[in-house]
C-alpha positions, 0 to 999 in steps of 0.5 A: 893648893892646900888650904894652909897654902891659901891662908899663908897667901892671904896673910902675905897679901895683907902685909904688903897692902898695910905697908902700902898704904902706911908708906906716904905718911912715913915721912911726916912721922915725927915730933914738930915744936907747935909753935912753929911758924909756918916756914920753920915747920916746913923747913924741919919737915923737908929736913926729916923727910930728906933724911938731914938730921935737926939742928941742935936748936937755934935762938928762935927754936930753943925750948918749947911754950904753950902758945895758949898760955898768955903771960904779960910780965905784969901787964893787968889789962891797961896800957902802962904799968899801974894805969888800971883805967881802960884807954880812951879810944882814939878819935882819928878818922879813918882817913888820918889812918893811912900811911903817910904818902912819902912812905914807900912800900913794896906791898899795901894793906888790902883795902877794907870796907868800912861802913856797914849795910843797915841791919835790924836787931840788937848791936853788938856788945861784944864780938867773937874774934877766931883764930886759925892757922893752917888748913890741910886736906884729909890726906895730908892731914893723915900725914902729919904728926897728931901733936899738930892737930890743934893747928892743921884743921881739916878743910872740910871741918872749916867749910862746915864752920863758915857754912854755919856761920852763913847759914845762921846770918853771921857778918865777918868783919874786917880789923878796920870795922872792928876797930870802928866798932871798938872807938864808937864810930860805927855799930855793928850787929850782934852777929858780927865775927872777926875771922883771923889766921895767924902765920900766913901760911899758903894753905889759907889760900890753897884751901881757904880762899875758895871757901871764903869767896863762896860765902862772900866772907871777910877774913884777916891773915897776920903776916911774919915779914921776914918769911914773906918772899917776894915770890911764892916758891912753886913747891909750896903752891904745889905740895908745901902749903903749910909754908909762907905766902910770898908777895906776888900771891899777896898782890894777887889776892888783894886785887881779885878778893880784898876781903881777905886782908893782910896785917902784921904778926911782927917782922921778926919776933916770931921766934924764941930766945932760950925757950921764951918768946921774943916779945918778952926778951928783946928790948923796947927799941928793937921791938919798936924798930920791928913793928915800925918795919912792917908799917913802913914796909906794908902799911900794916896797922894791926898786929897780932902777937906771936904766940900771944906773949907780950909785956908792958914795953911791947904795948909801949912799942906798939904805941910809938910805932903806929899800931892802931891795935893789937890782938892777944891769943889763946885767951878764949874770950870775946872781944869788948870795948872794955879791954885795952886797945893793945890786948884784944882777946881772941878765941883759938879754934882747935882742930879736932874739937866737937861742932858744939864747941865751935858753935857755943861762941855764937849761941850766947 
């Protein structure tokens, strides 16, 4: 065999190997809207993989708007337009905040521990509330478009972060514990943190729950009511972990690990109208009805605004619908008692960011 022949064979083998490696990811080499919910993203991925053309855009999909941009249409940190004072905390006791006994619900929010063990050291004056969306394996990460790198956090990175919090003795808290701290009913140690996930992606259960259990940590998932099926689809549990958790899995989690709780990401406001977040477009009555539905159906008392967008009428509707507290997004600041109860700030944890960017929120 001549030297030239050997070189040709080597080149052909290299090309075959390169194509073989690239094939598993070709179905995901598309552009996706980073503000999509888990189910919306999953549907678009499925359509693209199966060769189904994308639609021209629905009312809830038109346009793109940065989820990290907090716009409040004149809301200035107070609860009502023109009111520049911070709202007085409620004086309800935990027992008074439960839904009426006559209200029928298909699923209830997970019970949360509202007492804290004795501790030594300084009390918290501000608390970091960190926010994730979806978790992914390294293999899946390679198959997702890089535009989603800020939403798809590799599970290895998530575990590294949780291990760091555990090693440095941070106490994870529930939304109820945060609320009680905010209203002055309990004290929390300086090293306290509230962990949250938006959209209700099954990846949090698949990849995140084992890690939370490992370090005995609390966390909250904000669910989209309309996307929450009665039963989690089999393909979601097997291969489509970015899609939404079903109520069957939620119930099982609540029974086996109540430290992971579920709260509201609205029933059907995680969408856009004419390129603008729905909560900035729809009427007060529709917003109130949406928030009330999440309370009546699931007993959820805490709300995270989709895309972090809201207006003064959103706050008014939340108050009327028995929402105890609401969380913003993309503000990247500590939560404090000086903030409005309906504009609590959270910190976005971006995939791909160095570990020092994560730890900086806990070293001050």
